[in-house]
Each structure stands twice: as C-alpha cells, then as structure tokens.
Steps between C-alpha positions, in 0.01 A plus 500: 500500500547434873876555465440833324256597772749410773773702327269799473405463866867482601587813300205700626488357852832360627530376861469778757834425671682548170309819430632635829849382406491682168349807653772493768768493233343796319463684830871463580592621152282808554656557841854491355393738223355738760828511693702538181283805428572636850872442441463681168333799671790529743743524207313780319743774612787325319312364198587630156204646314616360166489140624139458611435221252799309634374546857157372399663198336657425838157401628457254214852356538451462874195276459710189440699550820176573685356175366802304630447628855119467482528140382730404785272666754193326356657153516378421857142572392536280193652210696222508761207509257458124472461463876184708509246347265209441746268801547606543864862493394420769246385736772812446714719520192337828401571658840861387496542642149356835609742532792792375292451764230435769758829415667678498163355842427651641819839330454534599134393854580749532784784364287406723207485809721836417658641439151404852393689659788787252466539604137502863604785435745715251309392545137423130474208275582462319829732202537622306799863503390506876536247515781700291743804722473337843498162497666466245778680716752362706787609835358352416161164405651493823705581696187213338309259568788594868505526550124189318373132510606494142630167538684320654202640230269384229741149648521482529121612140450251385763228672301617326181497167686145564625386584146661178379317304770165655404563440131577133551209448738249626246669322213513167683127511572429550131743232388403235757362187337551128568785330310327168454577402141849351500550537119443875534732517799771301320474713184514822703796362695697416186425842350601674822823301522595598144429866576697494826804325353499743209480794739774369731738456204395834351404320180620193310839628390802278568587650840270657762517878487721689742521862613671573168158483331433846643814644336313571179619853419796734535296706746613370838204642690252336262674169564472551874128575468455172313675301773286331763644579842356184657652291219842656557467455876422130452788465255740653749363275777587194290848637439545584868394155617746336262774744597492456877686170477705627208616807693616277783671252268691783327612666823850353497687792652435840649342728242791747519760230445321353198437849360864610520621174351258537209601861433861391480405225255310721255722809516713578196786739432275708271225575755453590867226479763337834575440426869574243769154350545367415153593336170476827310797538270629757259745467215818702527517798271525406134339624176129413486328381183137411422499228232200282425513181705344191344485203737400180324391232748534166324246239604662170613839562341769289662877543481564137401344566159681830433808468283705779659474313834489140378690467169331165434172684426610758242202416273241637743595862569741632234353852522527524879850355476597771250357774724688348793830522310439872434355598839531412865419133542468301821573129505393430860173686547249337735123555504397602852183286486333219313199680347438803280344705780814455710726590210304816423533632854872427510567660161283810543539555876854372558368293787574132568222247518366443851318193630129517434302696242668687212592852605294653218187353663572606856332798664828690537526526120162670463641851538829595337751249627858565383495416130683578177201690361455719810870585494503590132180704527704754698712553186199553272477146365178351370462134601301233316447133585437296184377142528336275244282318755259599776681755716267437793659157532717499815396863565746635239272784389412607853864504606612693191233770526558539875875532453582759241390352168295740290341230286447125489437354156394137479295251302173686543653799317622273218224240506472453123852357473563122512701319763498215750291451812757713685511797271553655160796371302813689594581645158183711520602627844847601379344680202277689742806589708655661190189716460521610863865594463436677169223713649643611833626849571611436857761240587320165514537228760346204322455162666413230246402155628493218243262201513560259210780295662251327727275200483346401262826593319320607181647704216326727248480323165690773314814430708499121480737484202748739665551295816792249510430129520513379860374148438816365665416667834345276768392768749129561432564366149680821403189717543665736749800537271266590214304768687820646647645511150184676378528766772869543415414544132236761590755685713727507197226652282422754771862606542558520125206739464606692811849567360350716226307718749623837624450392863719188475827657614320650798350172623613236748364150434483243779423134427434283806289193576224493759576171679680240291358152445496165681745294299704328769305278740768282658495702823267743669520848345807458285639852466536454123119509469522865606810578295388762245640728229561870566631736232520882506546640151559866412791531255494882490493528882695192612779503247714224652349148501540298820439140598437480875552158652392557858172435682233765447122492512197689381515743793827640361342624178343821633801634694728409208281695257479795740880494518530500120277807459650681799168519684520824702228426760480280807382143449433185702608157376616165633721437199839637398645686206704205379706725271623690806551207735790261544298219657161358414235273646158361411207369703205281404198369689266216406232469767710470819821390328756781502809513276779753533799499266807718535804455281543119478324417829136390520307510828165319516243484779152368560399798712534419866623150421811348343769708333789411273792674332656388172787607279395505133776369276310528172184707469357346183525146634442610862796293608523576870679402821331526841686703762486391863300710746815509713667706227518871589349588161174326590420742781612800295278423202209388714512834681525700178215320326269510803572869563409580140173306515400637841566859392314453171192377688495771768576783258230387259244495782586863576392633159234769530560559870 
C-alpha cells in the first residue's frame, strides 16, 4: 500500500527541480514552434494555396528536430539537478535556471530571426559553411545594417527575452519544492534521462535523425519550413570544426593548379567545359534520347563472387554474367567508399568519397547538389528512389527528396511484406519496380536499392530450393554466396518479365554494387574488398557488347549514362564518360586511407602521412610490386591523385554558394 502511495505521490507531485526541467523542455519546443510560424508567415507571398495541408504538416514534422535541439540545450540543467537538493540550493538553482532560459530565449530568437533573412538572401537556412564565405565581411555587414531593421529586431527580441524571464520567474515560484526523497529524485532522473536520450536521437530508430527528416514531401518550401534553423546551424558547426584540419590536410597545391590538373583528368573527347572556372561540362552535339534509366544498387555484391569477373564463381551470378556478355561490362570497377551511404553519393552524384561524413548527410547536399535526378528532371524525367528498408537510414530519403527525386518508396509503404531486419525481400521490390515502369507516362529514372544480400544472410523460404548448394564454401559458410545467388535469380525473373513489356527496348539497366565486402584481411584495406560488378545493359540502345578491362569507379556511371543518351544540358561531375575516354582511373577512401588507381599503377596514402606506389601485375590476386619514391612515376601519380582529391573537396564545399 505504501509503495502504491509513493508511486501516486511521484506521479502527482514529482520533485520541483524536475518539474522545472520538463517545463523548460516544453517551453523551448513552444519557442521553436513560434519561430517556425514566423518563418512561415514570411513565406506567405510564395506559398501555393493548394498545399496548405502540406505546410501545416511541416509543423508536425519539425517537432522531432526541435526536440533534438531542445534536449541538447536542456542537458546542463539536467546534469546540475543533483547538486541542488537542499532547500537553499533549490533557491539558487531556481535563479540560475531562470537566467539560463532567459538567455536561451534571446539567443534562439536572434538566430531564428537571422535565419529568416538568411533564407531570403540565399534560399537556404543559416549554416556556418556558407556564412563564413558570404557574410562575415565588412561590406556584407554594412549591407545587412542598411537592408534590415536591426534595431527593431533587437528591441523585439529583447521584449521576447523579458517575457521569457517573467514567465520562468512565476513558474519557478509555483514549482519550487524541496527534493528530499531520494527515491523520487532517482525515479524522476531515470525518466528524464530516457526522455532526453530519446529526444536527442529523434526517436529509437537505428540511427539518430538528420536534416533529411525534414525532407518529407516534394514541396521544397514545406521541407524548409520543417527544418530547424538552429539544428542546421549546429550541424554545420560540427562539419566546419572537423573540416578545418581536413581543409589544411588536403591543401597540397595551389587551388588553380589542382583544378586544372583535375579538369584534364576528367575531360573526354565527347564533352567540353563550358567555361574556364568551373567543372560544368556539355556533351558535344549528338542525337538526344530519353529512355527509362533503371539503376539497381546491389547491396554488398563483390566482384570476387561474380562469374564474369572471376570464372571460378560461375555458380553465383549466372544471370548477371549473361547480361554482362550482352551489354557493357566492367571487370575493374572500384567502389569509391566502404559503406552504402558513400556508394549512393558516388553513384547518384558522380562525386568521389571525401574524408569524414557521407556526402548525402552533409549540409551542402541539402539543396540540389549536382545529381543524376536533378539533371534528368530538366528533360522531363520522373525520378523514384525504391528501397526495401528504412530510407531515413543514412539520410537516404532526405538526400533524395532534396536532390531531384519525386518520390521515395520504402518499407513503410510496403510494410505488410516479409523480409529481414534490413528490409523487404528483394523479389517484392523488383515486382514493385515493374509496376512503376508499367504505369509511367514520362521517362522514368528509377533507383532501386536491394537489401537481402546483407547480414543475417536470410532467404525467403520459397526460393530455398532454387539456390545452388554452397556447402563447400568456407567464407561465412556459403551464406553470402547463397544470398547473392538469390538476388541474381530475382534479377533474372525481373529481366524476363521486363522483356515482354513495351518499355523494355527504351530502357537502360545499370547493375552496380554499393561498396563490396570485406573478404580479404591479410593487409589493411585490400583493394579487392572494394572491387565490385558494374554492368550497363540496353540491347536495343547499346547494340555492340563490350568488356572493359580498365579501372573505373562509381563516379563514372552518371557521365557515362549522360553520354549514352546525348544529354543536351550542362552538368557537373567528377567522373568520366568511360565510353568516350582512352584512359581511366578510380579512387577510394576508407577513413583517412586514400587509394588512387590508374591503368596498372596503384597509389596509396594515409592522408598527410606515408605514401606508396605499386604496379599491379594481376588484379584478381592483387599481385603487386612496389615502385621506389625515386621513380619519376611516383611524383606524377601522387600529384594527379592529390589534385583530384583536393579539387573534389573544395568544389563540393562550394555547392549552393
């Protein structure tokens, strides 16, 4: 009975310090909502009357990002609670809390007001990466002083701060009570910790939410309303702090020298640069076509298990091998990074992996970075990203919606279908892809990302009997071979059905892996772990099959496809049209380990540390011979690889400016 009474007392009368904590959290949420409403009011002249429900949903979507920021800001109050249990400590603690929240009110209000005007000028939310290059200059500050009512804004924010101070003063007096019962304090502390951790992560999904959570619709302004400007500012501050050292470590040469070297490396005989100061290219005049483009990103596929690359493994991928023999197949394709998020950015953006966070998570990708979908949209394409798992994982959904995709379809849209912990079984996803292709009037750019070839390496029961016996395989007991064989079988079913469709002859199919698989562990980052299959198949468009045995990577896919269709617009890419290029190279980064391969030479470098150059005698076995640093080729390839990486970093940081 006493325990029940104590529980009732705790629920109805928790410790006063925790009441103030919870009230403070709610107060910050209300403050963010208020400024989102002000931001919304400023956008009224450009809002579309038919989308009011979407705009209202922005306020609901934005709550999770608001909660992330509010939870971080409330942490100092939470951590200090246990120091202030005596009554006298309560009084001091209460005063400190009042001034802390009053100060937060002013700071948040100032940042939110600045964010509104920043958005008006730059069409993006406040972020330090853009701010440092465009605003912190004398002429910019003078412009802001003349253009905006700084004094009135300051007075208004001061009034808001005063109201916040008064609100907390009155609230604190009402909530003040001694925290003397340690069981109540402990229970309230545990509950508060759970709430704060949940808020900081944005929920209990696998990864903490990113800015991509706000990219919930195809209405770009609604997405921007849902974004929390303070969240994005903090995100950019983290990026900036990590990039200061990175920018210095990647400053190998003068920017002009690295830039010109890179342009020479990526230029082909079928395109030309439109000016002298950018990477904008245009394809030389040729007939333009608008076929469907279906890019199938294969989870964890590795070249060592593909028969057309490694004849010893013909049991695993007979379908892909057959498509390779009839299309354009690449035997030395390298994944630019070691994770799916890195592979996605390289495939869809034609941009190499850079040290640090995946590009699809970085602030620069929040507003129309160069991308396959944004390019094709100019030709009337409809773009769809189809994934059997949770598309918010690694910010895939946010990146896709922000960069030209009209729709993202994932597990939540197909939730009744079975699968593994990672996503719906791939045969369901390929069947859904057929429906999308059957029901499109505009040319379709479809990106399909598989999931089944991933731990826990499970197969749907109905396919068990169709998979070859791999009991003789030692690597992971043959489980990877089995799931790869399943995906290959599903591809075969998909292509067989596709051949009977009217759209088949007007479709280009691309099959490429996201990152490979760690098979070889004898040395750090064996290049074969990132050796992946790449096949372009379109028998009615590419009538002559080709087997290309030169280094390429995921960044080459977009410019190659644009070359095939005769893309008539300008585009930006760090890859090359490998069908219109005599040479070829590939780069790969794992953390701070950089690999650059050109022809049969492999340059490796721990950034800013030791470098080596090898000649590869046999790619499948990675038989290699180290070349002395005194050899002239060492300096040549070091310069080429560093120029490419330096230019990729600096050009990426210029997006949106």
